[in-house]
N, CA, C, O and the ligand as a Tripos MOL2 file, in Angstrom:
@<TRIPOS>MOLECULE
protein
  249   247    63     0     0
PROTEIN
NO_CHARGES

@<TRIPOS>ATOM
      1 N         119.0330  -47.8100 -158.0310 N.3       1 MET1
      2 CA        117.8200  -48.2050 -158.7710 C.3       1 MET1
      3 C         116.6270  -48.2760 -157.8100 C.2       1 MET1
      4 O         116.7010  -48.8470 -156.7230 O.2       1 MET1
      5 N         115.5640  -47.6870 -158.2500 N.am      2 GLN2
      6 CA        114.3420  -47.7310 -157.4420 C.3       2 GLN2
      7 C         113.8090  -49.1580 -157.3870 C.2       2 GLN2
      8 O         113.6550  -49.8030 -158.4250 O.2       2 GLN2
      9 N         113.5320  -49.6480 -156.2040 N.am      3 ASN3
     10 CA        112.9570  -50.9870 -156.1540 C.3       3 ASN3
     11 C         111.6540  -51.0440 -155.3650 C.2       3 ASN3
     12 O         111.1890  -52.1190 -154.9850 O.2       3 ASN3
     13 N         111.0820  -49.8870 -155.1300 N.am      4 THR4
     14 CA        109.7260  -49.8740 -154.6010 C.3       4 THR4
     15 C         108.8520  -49.0770 -155.5570 C.2       4 THR4
     16 O         109.3310  -48.1940 -156.2680 O.2       4 THR4
     17 N         107.5800  -49.3970 -155.5630 N.am      5 ALA5
     18 CA        106.6550  -48.6760 -156.4190 C.3       5 ALA5
     19 C         105.3200  -48.5820 -155.6950 C.2       5 ALA5
     20 O         105.0000  -49.3930 -154.8260 O.2       5 ALA5
     21 N         104.5560  -47.5750 -156.0770 N.am      6 GLU6
     22 CA        103.2830  -47.3180 -155.4140 C.3       6 GLU6
     23 C         102.1330  -47.8080 -156.2840 C.2       6 GLU6
     24 O         102.1480  -47.6710 -157.5070 O.2       6 GLU6
     25 N         101.1440  -48.3790 -155.6210 N.am      7 TYR7
     26 CA         99.9050  -48.7010 -156.3390 C.3       7 TYR7
     27 C          98.7450  -48.3210 -155.4270 C.2       7 TYR7
     28 O          98.9130  -48.1250 -154.2230 O.2       7 TYR7
     29 N          97.5650  -48.2220 -156.0330 N.am      8 TYR8
     30 CA         96.3800  -47.8820 -155.2640 C.3       8 TYR8
     31 C          95.5320  -49.1240 -155.0890 C.2       8 TYR8
     32 O          95.2230  -49.8140 -156.0610 O.2       8 TYR8
     33 N          95.1620  -49.4070 -153.8780 N.am      9 CYS9
     34 CA         94.3430  -50.5740 -153.5660 C.3       9 CYS9
     35 C          93.0510  -50.5500 -154.3800 C.2       9 CYS9
     36 O          92.3820  -49.5210 -154.4690 O.2       9 CYS9
     37 N          92.7070  -51.7050 -154.9760 N.am     10 ALA10
     38 CA         91.4850  -51.8020 -155.7800 C.3      10 ALA10
     39 C          90.2290  -51.7470 -154.9090 C.2      10 ALA10
     40 O          89.1350  -51.5110 -155.4210 O.2      10 ALA10
     41 N          90.3750  -51.9600 -153.6130 N.am     11 TYR11
     42 CA         89.2250  -51.9760 -152.7100 C.3      11 TYR11
     43 C          89.0130  -50.6200 -152.0380 C.2      11 TYR11
     44 O          87.9330  -50.0360 -152.1280 O.2      11 TYR11
     45 N          90.0530  -50.1260 -151.3660 N.am     12 CYS12
     46 CA         89.8640  -48.9250 -150.5420 C.3      12 CYS12
     47 C          90.4900  -47.6800 -151.1700 C.2      12 CYS12
     48 O          90.2580  -46.5670 -150.6990 O.2      12 CYS12
     49 N          91.2900  -47.8640 -152.2420 N.am     13 GLY13
     50 CA         91.8580  -46.7190 -152.9450 C.3      13 GLY13
     51 C          93.0550  -46.0800 -152.2740 C.2      13 GLY13
     52 O          93.5560  -45.0590 -152.7450 O.2      13 GLY13
     53 N          93.5240  -46.6680 -151.1760 N.am     14 GLU14
     54 CA         94.6680  -46.0920 -150.4730 C.3      14 GLU14
     55 C          95.9700  -46.4850 -151.1660 C.2      14 GLU14
     56 O          96.0740  -47.5880 -151.7020 O.2      14 GLU14
     57 N          96.9630  -45.5960 -151.1610 N.am     15 PRO15
     58 CA         98.2540  -45.9400 -151.7600 C.3      15 PRO15
     59 C          99.0190  -46.9420 -150.9060 C.2      15 PRO15
     60 O          99.0200  -46.8630 -149.6770 O.2      15 PRO15
     61 N          99.6660  -47.8800 -151.5770 N.am     16 ASN16
     62 CA        100.5050  -48.8840 -150.9320 C.3      16 ASN16
     63 C         101.8520  -48.9060 -151.6310 C.2      16 ASN16
     64 O         101.9590  -48.5790 -152.8130 O.2      16 ASN16
     65 N         102.8710  -49.2930 -150.8920 N.am     17 LEU17
     66 CA        104.1850  -49.4940 -151.5070 C.3      17 LEU17
     67 C         104.4320  -50.9870 -151.6470 C.2      17 LEU17
     68 O         104.1330  -51.7680 -150.7440 O.2      17 LEU17
     69 N         104.9810  -51.3700 -152.7880 N.am     18 THR18
     70 CA        105.3770  -52.7660 -152.9660 C.3      18 THR18
     71 C         106.8240  -52.8160 -153.4300 C.2      18 THR18
     72 O         107.3000  -51.9080 -154.1120 O.2      18 THR18
     73 N         107.5100  -53.8720 -153.0580 N.am     19 PHE19
     74 CA        108.8880  -54.0610 -153.4880 C.3      19 PHE19
     75 C         108.9030  -54.7720 -154.8360 C.2      19 PHE19
     76 O         108.2030  -55.7650 -155.0360 O.2      19 PHE19
     77 N         109.6960  -54.2600 -155.7400 N.am     20 ILE20
     78 CA        109.7990  -54.8330 -157.0840 C.3      20 ILE20
     79 C         111.0990  -55.6240 -157.1820 C.2      20 ILE20
     80 O         112.1780  -55.1170 -156.8760 O.2      20 ILE20
     81 N         110.9710  -56.8750 -157.6150 N.am     21 ASP21
     82 CA        112.1500  -57.7000 -157.8550 C.3      21 ASP21
     83 C         112.4820  -57.6280 -159.3450 C.2      21 ASP21
     84 O         111.8480  -58.2900 -160.1670 O.2      21 ASP21
     85 N         113.4770  -56.8200 -159.6770 N.am     22 PHE22
     86 CA        113.8100  -56.6260 -161.0930 C.3      22 PHE22
     87 C         114.2970  -57.9170 -161.7500 C.2      22 PHE22
     88 O         114.1590  -58.0860 -162.9610 O.2      22 PHE22
     89 N         114.8580  -58.8170 -160.9650 N.am     23 SER23
     90 CA        115.3770  -60.0500 -161.5470 C.3      23 SER23
     91 C         114.2590  -60.9960 -161.9860 C.2      23 SER23
     92 O         114.5150  -61.9770 -162.6840 O.2      23 SER23
     93 N         113.0200  -60.7040 -161.5770 N.am     24 ALA24
     94 CA        111.8950  -61.5680 -161.9390 C.3      24 ALA24
     95 C         111.3210  -61.2390 -163.3120 C.2      24 ALA24
     96 O         110.3700  -61.8880 -163.7480 O.2      24 ALA24
     97 N         111.8790  -60.2460 -164.0010 N.am     25 GLY25
     98 CA        111.4610  -59.9780 -165.3740 C.3      25 GLY25
     99 C         110.6330  -58.7190 -165.4980 C.2      25 GLY25
    100 O         110.2390  -58.1090 -164.5050 O.2      25 GLY25
    101 N         110.3740  -58.3390 -166.7590 N.am     26 GLY26
    102 CA        109.7070  -57.0710 -167.0490 C.3      26 GLY26
    103 C         108.2030  -57.1140 -166.8950 C.2      26 GLY26
    104 O         107.5660  -56.0670 -166.7810 O.2      26 GLY26
    105 N         107.6230  -58.3020 -166.8890 N.am     27 ASP27
    106 CA        106.1810  -58.4320 -166.6770 C.3      27 ASP27
    107 C         105.9580  -59.4340 -165.5730 C.2      27 ASP27
    108 O         106.3760  -60.5880 -165.6680 O.2      27 ASP27
    109 N         105.3020  -58.9900 -164.5350 N.am     28 GLN28
    110 CA        105.1000  -59.8400 -163.3670 C.3      28 GLN28
    111 C         103.6760  -59.6580 -162.8830 C.2      28 GLN28
    112 O         103.0620  -58.6150 -163.1070 O.2      28 GLN28
    113 N         103.1580  -60.6670 -162.2230 N.am     29 SER29
    114 CA        101.9020  -60.4720 -161.5080 C.3      29 SER29
    115 C         101.9330  -61.3200 -160.2490 C.2      29 SER29
    116 O         102.4390  -62.4420 -160.2410 O.2      29 SER29
    117 N         101.3860  -60.7610 -159.2030 N.am     30 TYR30
    118 CA        101.3060  -61.4830 -157.9480 C.3      30 TYR30
    119 C         100.2350  -60.8370 -157.0910 C.2      30 TYR30
    120 O          99.7550  -59.7410 -157.3780 O.2      30 TYR30
    121 N          99.8760  -61.5410 -156.0370 N.am     31 VAL31
    122 CA         98.8380  -61.0520 -155.1360 C.3      31 VAL31
    123 C          99.5000  -60.4710 -153.8990 C.2      31 VAL31
    124 O         100.4030  -61.0680 -153.3140 O.2      31 VAL31
    125 N          99.0280  -59.2850 -153.5150 N.am     32 GLU32
    126 CA         99.5550  -58.6770 -152.2980 C.3      32 GLU32
    127 C          98.3880  -58.0960 -151.5010 C.2      32 GLU32
    128 O          97.4860  -57.4680 -152.0560 O.2      32 GLU32
    129 N          98.4280  -58.3180 -150.1970 N.am     33 ASP33
    130 CA         97.3710  -57.7740 -149.3510 C.3      33 ASP33
    131 C          97.5970  -56.2930 -149.1070 C.2      33 ASP33
    132 O          98.7190  -55.8630 -148.8390 O.2      33 ASP33
    133 N          96.5270  -55.5140 -149.2000 N.am     34 CYS34
    134 CA         96.5910  -54.0890 -148.9090 C.3      34 CYS34
    135 C          97.0420  -53.8670 -147.4730 C.2      34 CYS34
    136 O          96.5800  -54.5470 -146.5570 O.2      34 CYS34
    137 N          97.9510  -52.9090 -147.2810 N.am     35 GLN35
    138 CA         98.4340  -52.6290 -145.9320 C.3      35 GLN35
    139 C          97.3970  -51.8770 -145.0970 C.2      35 GLN35
    140 O          97.5150  -51.8130 -143.8730 O.2      35 GLN35
    141 N          96.3930  -51.3120 -145.7460 N.am     36 ILE36
    142 CA         95.3670  -50.5480 -145.0450 C.3      36 ILE36
    143 C          94.1690  -51.4370 -144.6860 C.2      36 ILE36
    144 O          93.7730  -51.5210 -143.5230 O.2      36 ILE36
    145 N          93.5960  -52.1020 -145.7060 N.am     37 CYS37
    146 CA         92.3640  -52.8580 -145.4610 C.3      37 CYS37
    147 C          92.5940  -54.3710 -145.4910 C.2      37 CYS37
    148 O          91.6620  -55.1360 -145.2410 O.2      37 CYS37
    149 N          93.8110  -54.8120 -145.7920 N.am     38 CYS38
    150 CA         94.2090  -56.2230 -145.7280 C.3      38 CYS38
    151 C          93.5170  -57.1140 -146.7520 C.2      38 CYS38
    152 O          93.5450  -58.3380 -146.6250 O.2      38 CYS38
    153 N          92.8920  -56.5130 -147.7710 N.am     39 ARG39
    154 CA         92.2580  -57.3390 -148.7920 C.3      39 ARG39
    155 C          93.2350  -57.5700 -149.9460 C.2      39 ARG39
    156 O          94.1070  -56.7400 -150.2050 O.2      39 ARG39
    157 N          93.0820  -58.7200 -150.6460 N.am     40 PRO40
    158 CA         94.0850  -59.0960 -151.6480 C.3      40 PRO40
    159 C          93.9020  -58.3710 -152.9850 C.2      40 PRO40
    160 O          92.8260  -58.4090 -153.5810 O.2      40 PRO40
    161 N          94.9480  -57.7220 -153.4350 N.am     41 ASN41
    162 CA         94.9980  -57.1010 -154.7560 C.3      41 ASN41
    163 C          95.8620  -57.9640 -155.6670 C.2      41 ASN41
    164 O          96.9320  -58.4260 -155.2690 O.2      41 ASN41
    165 N          95.3900  -58.1740 -156.8860 N.am     42 ILE42
    166 CA         96.2530  -58.7760 -157.8990 C.3      42 ILE42
    167 C          97.0040  -57.6430 -158.5710 C.2      42 ILE42
    168 O          96.3960  -56.7390 -159.1430 O.2      42 ILE42
    169 N          98.3090  -57.6920 -158.5010 N.am     43 LEU43
    170 CA         99.1340  -56.6390 -159.0890 C.3      43 LEU43
    171 C          99.7290  -57.1190 -160.4010 C.2      43 LEU43
    172 O         100.2700  -58.2210 -160.4940 O.2      43 LEU43
    173 N          99.6160  -56.2690 -161.4100 N.am     44 TYR44
    174 CA        100.2700  -56.5310 -162.6930 C.3      44 TYR44
    175 C         101.3610  -55.4900 -162.8440 C.2      44 TYR44
    176 O         101.0880  -54.2930 -162.9370 O.2      44 TYR44
    177 N         102.5940  -55.9570 -162.8660 N.am     45 ILE45
    178 CA        103.7590  -55.0820 -162.9040 C.3      45 ILE45
    179 C         104.3400  -55.0880 -164.3050 C.2      45 ILE45
    180 O         104.5490  -56.1500 -164.8920 O.2      45 ILE45
    181 N         104.5980  -53.9160 -164.8360 N.am     46 HIS46
    182 CA        105.3570  -53.8270 -166.0830 C.3      46 HIS46
    183 C         106.5440  -52.9040 -165.8550 C.2      46 HIS46
    184 O         106.3910  -51.7770 -165.3830 O.2      46 HIS46
    185 N         107.7280  -53.3970 -166.1950 N.am     47 ILE47
    186 CA        108.9440  -52.5990 -166.0530 C.3      47 ILE47
    187 C         109.4760  -52.2940 -167.4480 C.2      47 ILE47
    188 O         109.7470  -53.2040 -168.2310 O.2      47 ILE47
    189 N         109.6230  -51.0120 -167.7490 N.am     48 ASP48
    190 CA        110.1810  -50.6200 -169.0340 C.3      48 ASP48
    191 C         111.6590  -50.9950 -169.0780 C.2      48 ASP48
    192 O         112.4250  -50.6200 -168.1900 O.2      48 ASP48
    193 N         112.0580  -51.7370 -170.1140 N.am     49 GLU49
    194 CA        113.4280  -52.2670 -170.1480 C.3      49 GLU49
    195 C         114.4840  -51.1770 -170.2250 C.2      49 GLU49
    196 O         115.5840  -51.3460 -169.6980 O.2      49 GLU49
    197 N         114.1720  -50.0730 -170.8640 N.am     50 GLU50
    198 CA        115.1850  -49.0340 -171.0490 C.3      50 GLU50
    199 C         115.1880  -48.0120 -169.9150 C.2      50 GLU50
    200 O         116.2370  -47.7070 -169.3470 O.2      50 GLU50
    201 N         114.0070  -47.4840 -169.5890 N.am     51 SER51
    202 CA        113.9580  -46.4380 -168.5750 C.3      51 SER51
    203 C         113.8040  -47.0070 -167.1640 C.2      51 SER51
    204 O         114.0300  -46.3050 -166.1780 O.2      51 SER51
    205 N         113.4160  -48.2970 -167.0730 N.am     52 LEU52
    206 CA        113.1280  -48.9660 -165.8100 C.3      52 LEU52
    207 C         111.9730  -48.3140 -165.0520 C.2      52 LEU52
    208 O         111.8340  -48.4760 -163.8390 O.2      52 LEU52
    209 N         111.1450  -47.5680 -165.7980 N.am     53 ASP53
    210 CA        109.9210  -47.0610 -165.1840 C.3      53 ASP53
    211 C         109.0020  -48.2380 -164.8510 C.2      53 ASP53
    212 O         108.9100  -49.2110 -165.5990 O.2      53 ASP53
    213 N         108.3370  -48.1170 -163.7220 N.am     54 ILE54
    214 CA        107.4760  -49.1990 -163.2510 C.3      54 ILE54
    215 C         106.0200  -48.7670 -163.3820 C.2      54 ILE54
    216 O         105.6320  -47.6890 -162.9320 O.2      54 ILE54
    217 N         105.2260  -49.6290 -164.0040 N.am     55 GLU55
    218 CA        103.7790  -49.3920 -164.0450 C.3      55 GLU55
    219 C         103.1010  -50.5320 -163.2990 C.2      55 GLU55
    220 O         103.4560  -51.6990 -163.4650 O.2      55 GLU55
    221 N         102.1270  -50.1800 -162.4830 N.am     56 ILE56
    222 CA        101.3930  -51.1960 -161.7470 C.3      56 ILE56
    223 C          99.9120  -50.9710 -161.9360 C.2      56 ILE56
    224 O          99.4310  -49.8480 -161.7840 O.2      56 ILE56
    225 N          99.1760  -52.0260 -162.2680 N.am     57 SER57
    226 CA         97.7290  -51.9370 -162.1600 C.3      57 SER57
    227 C          97.2700  -52.9690 -161.1500 C.2      57 SER57
    228 O          97.8450  -54.0510 -161.0360 O.2      57 SER57
    229 N          96.2280  -52.6180 -160.4210 N.am     58 SER58
    230 CA         95.7230  -53.5110 -159.3700 C.3      58 SER58
    231 C          94.2840  -53.8720 -159.6780 C.2      58 SER58
    232 O          93.5080  -53.0660 -160.1900 O.2      58 SER58
    233 N          93.9550  -55.1150 -159.3480 N.am     59 GLU59
    234 CA         92.5960  -55.6260 -159.5680 C.3      59 GLU59
    235 C          92.1200  -56.3520 -158.3310 C.2      59 GLU59
    236 O          92.9140  -56.8080 -157.5080 O.2      59 GLU59
    237 N          90.7910  -56.4520 -158.2160 N.am     60 TYR60
    238 CA         90.2120  -57.2870 -157.1850 C.3      60 TYR60
    239 C          90.6030  -58.7380 -157.4200 C.2      60 TYR60
    240 O          90.6990  -59.1800 -158.5650 O.2      60 TYR60
    241 N          90.8230  -59.4620 -156.3680 N.am     61 GLU61
    242 CA         90.9960  -60.8970 -156.5290 C.3      61 GLU61
    243 C          89.6280  -61.5610 -156.5240 C.2      61 GLU61
    244 O          88.7510  -61.2140 -155.7330 O.2      61 GLU61
    245 N          89.4670  -62.5390 -157.4410 N.am     62 GLY62
    246 CA         88.2520  -63.3630 -157.4530 C.3      62 GLY62
    247 C          87.1010  -62.8170 -158.1710 C.2      62 GLY62
    248 O          86.0480  -63.4520 -158.2230 O.2      62 GLY62
    249 ZN         92.8830  -51.4550 -149.2910 Zn       63 ZN63
@<TRIPOS>BOND
     1     1     2 1
     2     2     3 1
     3     3     4 2
     4     3     5 am
     5     5     6 1
     6     6     7 1
     7     7     8 2
     8     7     9 am
     9     9    10 1
    10    10    11 1
    11    11    12 2
    12    11    13 am
    13    13    14 1
    14    14    15 1
    15    15    16 2
    16    15    17 am
    17    17    18 1
    18    18    19 1
    19    19    20 2
    20    19    21 am
    21    21    22 1
    22    22    23 1
    23    23    24 2
    24    23    25 am
    25    25    26 1
    26    26    27 1
    27    27    28 2
    28    27    29 am
    29    29    30 1
    30    30    31 1
    31    31    32 2
    32    31    33 am
    33    33    34 1
    34    34    35 1
    35    35    36 2
    36    35    37 am
    37    37    38 1
    38    38    39 1
    39    39    40 2
    40    39    41 am
    41    41    42 1
    42    42    43 1
    43    43    44 2
    44    43    45 am
    45    45    46 1
    46    46    47 1
    47    47    48 2
    48    47    49 am
    49    49    50 1
    50    50    51 1
    51    51    52 2
    52    51    53 am
    53    53    54 1
    54    54    55 1
    55    55    56 2
    56    55    57 am
    57    57    58 1
    58    58    59 1
    59    59    60 2
    60    59    61 am
    61    61    62 1
    62    62    63 1
    63    63    64 2
    64    63    65 am
    65    65    66 1
    66    66    67 1
    67    67    68 2
    68    67    69 am
    69    69    70 1
    70    70    71 1
    71    71    72 2
    72    71    73 am
    73    73    74 1
    74    74    75 1
    75    75    76 2
    76    75    77 am
    77    77    78 1
    78    78    79 1
    79    79    80 2
    80    79    81 am
    81    81    82 1
    82    82    83 1
    83    83    84 2
    84    83    85 am
    85    85    86 1
    86    86    87 1
    87    87    88 2
    88    87    89 am
    89    89    90 1
    90    90    91 1
    91    91    92 2
    92    91    93 am
    93    93    94 1
    94    94    95 1
    95    95    96 2
    96    95    97 am
    97    97    98 1
    98    98    99 1
    99    99   100 2
   100    99   101 am
   101   101   102 1
   102   102   103 1
   103   103   104 2
   104   103   105 am
   105   105   106 1
   106   106   107 1
   107   107   108 2
   108   107   109 am
   109   109   110 1
   110   110   111 1
   111   111   112 2
   112   111   113 am
   113   113   114 1
   114   114   115 1
   115   115   116 2
   116   115   117 am
   117   117   118 1
   118   118   119 1
   119   119   120 2
   120   119   121 am
   121   121   122 1
   122   122   123 1
   123   123   124 2
   124   123   125 am
   125   125   126 1
   126   126   127 1
   127   127   128 2
   128   127   129 am
   129   129   130 1
   130   130   131 1
   131   131   132 2
   132   131   133 am
   133   133   134 1
   134   134   135 1
   135   135   136 2
   136   135   137 am
   137   137   138 1
   138   138   139 1
   139   139   140 2
   140   139   141 am
   141   141   142 1
   142   142   143 1
   143   143   144 2
   144   143   145 am
   145   145   146 1
   146   146   147 1
   147   147   148 2
   148   147   149 am
   149   149   150 1
   150   150   151 1
   151   151   152 2
   152   151   153 am
   153   153   154 1
   154   154   155 1
   155   155   156 2
   156   155   157 am
   157   157   158 1
   158   158   159 1
   159   159   160 2
   160   159   161 am
   161   161   162 1
   162   162   163 1
   163   163   164 2
   164   163   165 am
   165   165   166 1
   166   166   167 1
   167   167   168 2
   168   167   169 am
   169   169   170 1
   170   170   171 1
   171   171   172 2
   172   171   173 am
   173   173   174 1
   174   174   175 1
   175   175   176 2
   176   175   177 am
   177   177   178 1
   178   178   179 1
   179   179   180 2
   180   179   181 am
   181   181   182 1
   182   182   183 1
   183   183   184 2
   184   183   185 am
   185   185   186 1
   186   186   187 1
   187   187   188 2
   188   187   189 am
   189   189   190 1
   190   190   191 1
   191   191   192 2
   192   191   193 am
   193   193   194 1
   194   194   195 1
   195   195   196 2
   196   195   197 am
   197   197   198 1
   198   198   199 1
   199   199   200 2
   200   199   201 am
   201   201   202 1
   202   202   203 1
   203   203   204 2
   204   203   205 am
   205   205   206 1
   206   206   207 1
   207   207   208 2
   208   207   209 am
   209   209   210 1
   210   210   211 1
   211   211   212 2
   212   211   213 am
   213   213   214 1
   214   214   215 1
   215   215   216 2
   216   215   217 am
   217   217   218 1
   218   218   219 1
   219   219   220 2
   220   219   221 am
   221   221   222 1
   222   222   223 1
   223   223   224 2
   224   223   225 am
   225   225   226 1
   226   226   227 1
   227   227   228 2
   228   227   229 am
   229   229   230 1
   230   230   231 1
   231   231   232 2
   232   231   233 am
   233   233   234 1
   234   234   235 1
   235   235   236 2
   236   235   237 am
   237   237   238 1
   238   238   239 1
   239   239   240 2
   240   239   241 am
   241   241   242 1
   242   242   243 1
   243   243   244 2
   244   243   245 am
   245   245   246 1
   246   246   247 1
   247   247   248 2
@<TRIPOS>SUBSTRUCTURE
     1 MET1         2 RESIDUE 1 A MET
     2 GLN2         6 RESIDUE 1 A GLN
     3 ASN3        10 RESIDUE 1 A ASN
     4 THR4        14 RESIDUE 1 A THR
     5 ALA5        18 RESIDUE 1 A ALA
     6 GLU6        22 RESIDUE 1 A GLU
     7 TYR7        26 RESIDUE 1 A TYR
     8 TYR8        30 RESIDUE 1 A TYR
     9 CYS9        34 RESIDUE 1 A CYS
    10 ALA10       38 RESIDUE 1 A ALA
    11 TYR11       42 RESIDUE 1 A TYR
    12 CYS12       46 RESIDUE 1 A CYS
    13 GLY13       50 RESIDUE 1 A GLY
    14 GLU14       54 RESIDUE 1 A GLU
    15 PRO15       58 RESIDUE 1 A PRO
    16 ASN16       62 RESIDUE 1 A ASN
    17 LEU17       66 RESIDUE 1 A LEU
    18 THR18       70 RESIDUE 1 A THR
    19 PHE19       74 RESIDUE 1 A PHE
    20 ILE20       78 RESIDUE 1 A ILE
    21 ASP21       82 RESIDUE 1 A ASP
    22 PHE22       86 RESIDUE 1 A PHE
    23 SER23       90 RESIDUE 1 A SER
    24 ALA24       94 RESIDUE 1 A ALA
    25 GLY25       98 RESIDUE 1 A GLY
    26 GLY26      102 RESIDUE 1 A GLY
    27 ASP27      106 RESIDUE 1 A ASP
    28 GLN28      110 RESIDUE 1 A GLN
    29 SER29      114 RESIDUE 1 A SER
    30 TYR30      118 RESIDUE 1 A TYR
    31 VAL31      122 RESIDUE 1 A VAL
    32 GLU32      126 RESIDUE 1 A GLU
    33 ASP33      130 RESIDUE 1 A ASP
    34 CYS34      134 RESIDUE 1 A CYS
    35 GLN35      138 RESIDUE 1 A GLN
    36 ILE36      142 RESIDUE 1 A ILE
    37 CYS37      146 RESIDUE 1 A CYS
    38 CYS38      150 RESIDUE 1 A CYS
    39 ARG39      154 RESIDUE 1 A ARG
    40 PRO40      158 RESIDUE 1 A PRO
    41 ASN41      162 RESIDUE 1 A ASN
    42 ILE42      166 RESIDUE 1 A ILE
    43 LEU43      170 RESIDUE 1 A LEU
    44 TYR44      174 RESIDUE 1 A TYR
    45 ILE45      178 RESIDUE 1 A ILE
    46 HIS46      182 RESIDUE 1 A HIS
    47 ILE47      186 RESIDUE 1 A ILE
    48 ASP48      190 RESIDUE 1 A ASP
    49 GLU49      194 RESIDUE 1 A GLU
    50 GLU50      198 RESIDUE 1 A GLU
    51 SER51      202 RESIDUE 1 A SER
    52 LEU52      206 RESIDUE 1 A LEU
    53 ASP53      210 RESIDUE 1 A ASP
    54 ILE54      214 RESIDUE 1 A ILE
    55 GLU55      218 RESIDUE 1 A GLU
    56 ILE56      222 RESIDUE 1 A ILE
    57 SER57      226 RESIDUE 1 A SER
    58 SER58      230 RESIDUE 1 A SER
    59 GLU59      234 RESIDUE 1 A GLU
    60 TYR60      238 RESIDUE 1 A TYR
    61 GLU61      242 RESIDUE 1 A GLU
    62 GLY62      246 RESIDUE 1 A GLY
    63 ZN63       249 GROUP 0 **** ****
């Protein structure tokens, strides 16, 4: 099972990888610092229950 997913930083637009904890449920949100510019992105994770496809949207914090 894939447990990493890619999102694009809301600040610099660079791709980042984040680890997905499937046991935390199908809808999750948390803050993660961009690995490129170190600014905080709010990530909204949605995991499809059947296909386990992962969707991530990122937003500026604050
Ligand atoms: Zn960034």
